[in-house]
KESEVEX-749916 format. One record per residue: x, y, z of N, C-alpha, C in turn; residue number from 1. Coordinates in pm, whole numbers, plus 50000, padded with zeros to 5 digits. Example, Ala and Ser with C-alpha at 12.3 -4.5 7.8 and 13.67 -1.06 7.14 Angstrom:
REM residues 2
    nxx    nyy    nzz   caxx   cayy   cazz    cxx    cyy    czz    n
  51319  49431  50780  51230  49550  50780  51320  49670  50780    1
  51285  49775  50708  51367  49894  50714  51290  50003  50787    2
This chain:
REM residues 105
    nxx    nyy    nzz   caxx   cayy   cazz    cxx    cyy    czz    n
  30193  27721  40333  30216  27700  40192  30116  27601  40132    1
  30078  27500  40210  29979  27406  40157  29849  27476  40127    2
  29810  27566  40214  29687  27642  40194  29697  27728  40069    3
  29809  27796  40050  29825  27880  39931  29822  27799  39802    4
  29890  27688  39800  29895  27605  39679  29757  27554  39644    5
  29683  27504  39744  29550  27450  39714  29449  27560  39679    6
  29463  27678  39741  29373  27788  39706  29399  27834  39562    7
  29525  27845  39523  29555  27882  39384  29502  27778  39287    8
  29518  27649  39320  29464  27543  39234  29312  27552  39227    9
  29248  27581  39339  29102  27593  39341  29056  27712  39258   10
  29127  27822  39267  29090  27940  39189  29105  27914  39040   11
  29215  27852  39000  29237  27821  38858  29130  27724  38808   12
  29102  27619  38885  29000  27522  38844  28862  27587  38836   13
  28833  27677  38928  28704  27746  38927  28691  27837  38805   14
  28798  27907  38770  28795  27993  38651  28775  27910  38525   15
  28845  27799  38515  28829  27711  38398  28686  27657  38393   16
  28633  27615  38508  28496  27565  38513  28396  27673  38473   17
  28416  27794  38522  28322  27903  38495  28323  27941  38347   18
  28440  27938  38286  28447  27971  38143  28375  27868  38057   19
  28373  27742  38102  28308  27634  38027  28180  27587  38095   20
  28120  27674  38174  28011  27637  38263  27889  27571  38197   21
  27835  27621  38091  27714  27555  38041  27735  27408  38005   22
  27849  27377  37951  27880  27237  37917  28004  27194  37996   23
  27981  27120  38100  28091  27075  38185  28126  26931  38148   24
  28163  26910  38021  28193  26776  37973  28311  26712  38047   25
  28409  26792  38080  28530  26738  38142  28521  26731  38295   26
  28406  26760  38351  28384  26752  38496  28483  26838  38574   27
  28513  26957  38521  28605  27048  38589  28542  27102  38718   28
  28410  27105  38724  28342  27146  38846  28375  27053  38962   29
  28387  26924  38932  28426  26827  39034  28568  26854  39082   30
  28658  26883  38989  28795  26915  39026  28799  27040  39113   31
  28720  27139  39077  28712  27262  39154  28666  27233  39297   32
  28564  27149  39311  28514  27116  39445  28618  27038  39526   33
  28694  26953  39460  28800  26879  39530  28901  26977  39588   34
  28943  27075  39507  29041  27171  39554  28985  27265  39660   35
  28858  27306  39646  28799  27391  39750  28784  27314  39881   36
  28756  27185  39872  28750  27103  39994  28886  27093  40061   37
  28990  27075  39980  29125  27071  40035  29163  27205  40096   38
  29122  27314  40031  29151  27448  40084  29082  27470  40217   39
  28959  27423  40229  28887  27434  40355  28956  27353  40464   40
  29003  27234  40428  29074  27150  40525  29201  27220  40574   41
  29278  27280  40482  29402  27348  40522  29373  27476  40599   42
  29259  27540  40572  29221  27659  40649  29195  27621  40795   43
  29121  27513  40816  29095  27466  40953  29227  27427  41020   44
  29315  27362  40945  29446  27325  41000  29525  27449  41040   45
  29521  27553  40957  29594  27677  40988  29537  27745  41112   46
  29406  27742  41127  29345  27803  41246  29390  27731  41372   47
  29388  27600  41371  29429  27525  41489  29579  27539  41514   48
  29658  27543  41408  29802  27562  41425  29833  27701  41481   49
  29761  27801  41435  29779  27936  41489  29739  27941  41636   50
  29631  27873  41671  29588  27871  41812  29694  27807  41900   51
  29769  27714  41845  29872  27646  41922  30002  27727  41928   52
  30045  27784  41815  30176  27849  41807  30174  28000  41832   53
  30060  28063  41817  30044  28210  41828  30135  28281  41727   54
  30218  28374  41772  30297  28455  41678  30407  28374  41607   55
  30446  28261  41662  30547  28176  41596  30494  28119  41464   56
  30363  28117  41449  30302  28065  41327  30346  28144  41204   57
  30373  28274  41222  30408  28361  41110  30558  28363  41081   58
  30637  28287  41153  30782  28279  41130  30826  28134  41111   59
  30778  28067  41005  30818  27927  40987  30962  27917  40936   60
  31023  27806  40964  31157  27779  40914  31150  27751  40764   61
  31259  27774  40696  31264  27752  40551  31236  27606  40516   62
  31287  27515  40596  31265  27372  40573  31116  27338  40587   63
  31049  27396  40685  30906  27372  40703  30826  27427  40586   64
  30865  27543  40535  30794  27601  40421  30812  27514  40296   65
  30932  27462  40276  30957  27375  40162  30878  27246  40173   66
  30874  27188  40293  30796  27066  40315  30647  27092  40291   67
  30598  27205  40339  30458  27239  40318  30427  27263  40170   68
  30521  27323  40099  30502  27345  39955  30491  27212  39881   69
  30580  27118  39913  30575  26987  39849  30448  26912  39887   70
  30403  26927  40011  30278  26866  40053  30161  26925  39974   71
  30163  27056  39953  30058  27120  39874  30057  27071  39730   72
  30176  27057  39671  30183  27003  39534  30134  26858  39529   73
  30163  26782  39634  30116  26644  39641  29964  26639  39648   74
  29905  26729  39725  29759  26735  39736  29698  26772  39601   75
  29758  26867  39531  29708  26906  39399  29721  26789  39302   76
  29831  26718  39305  29850  26602  39217  29750  26492  39250   77
  29726  26468  39378  29628  26366  39417  29488  26407  39373   78
  29456  26535  39382  29327  26582  39332  29313  26559  39183   79
  29421  26581  39108  29418  26554  38964  29399  26406  38934   80
  29463  26320  39012  29448  26175  38992  29304  26133  39020   81
  29246  26182  39128  29107  26150  39160  29014  26198  39049   82
  29040  26320  39000  28959  26376  38892  28971  26291  38765   83
  29091  26247  38733  29111  26163  38614  29039  26030  38626   84
  29042  25971  38746  28970  25845  38767  28821  25867  38749   85
  28768  25975  38807  28626  26007  38789  28594  26028  38641   86
  28682  26099  38572  28662  26126  38430  28663  25998  38348   87
  28753  25908  38379  28760  25781  38305  28641  25691  38335   88
  28594  25693  38459  28479  25609  38495  28350  25664  38433   89
  28330  25794  38441  28208  25854  38385  28214  25860  38232   90
  28331  25877  38176  28354  25879  38031  28252  25965  37957   91
  28252  26096  37984  28148  26183  37926  28151  26193  37774   92
  28264  26175  37713  28272  26184  37567  28274  26047  37499   93
  28269  25940  37577  28265  25806  37521  28395  25758  37463   94
  28505  25820  37499  28636  25784  37442  28681  25646  37491   95
  28667  25621  37619  28710  25492  37674  28624  25380  37619   96
  28493  25403  37611  28402  25301  37559  28434  25267  37414   97
  28458  25368  37333  28488  25342  37193  28625  25273  37178   98
  28719  25308  37262  28850  25243  37256  28839  25095  37295   99
  28758  25066  37396  28740  24927  37438  28664  24847  37331  100
  28564  24909  37269  28488  24838  37168  28569  24815  37040  101
  28658  24906  37006  28739  24889  36886  28846  24783  36907  102
  28889  24760  37029  28989  24655  37055  28927  24517  37045  103
  28796  24506  37074  28731  24375  37068  28716  24329  36924  104
  28703  24421  36833  28681  24383  36691  28806  24340  36628  105
């Protein structure tokens, strides 16, 4: 489930990035790369887990699937937080800078 959640997030982020590709003001390309990196990590994890469990890998318990789903959502949320921090630090539209300068006056 973690792999599915992160792959869906990566696909959505990639589509949004591609639609706005010439001007990537919001750094959605970075978000897309974060999610594709997470998807790659979960793919490697799935390969090693399959090598260990064999056919049992395809019959997970409901509790395990729910835990994996929540872990996937947590990874997506953490990716969004990292992206927001990058966005605030780079400040491509100058919003943070203008807000800080207007408070000084």
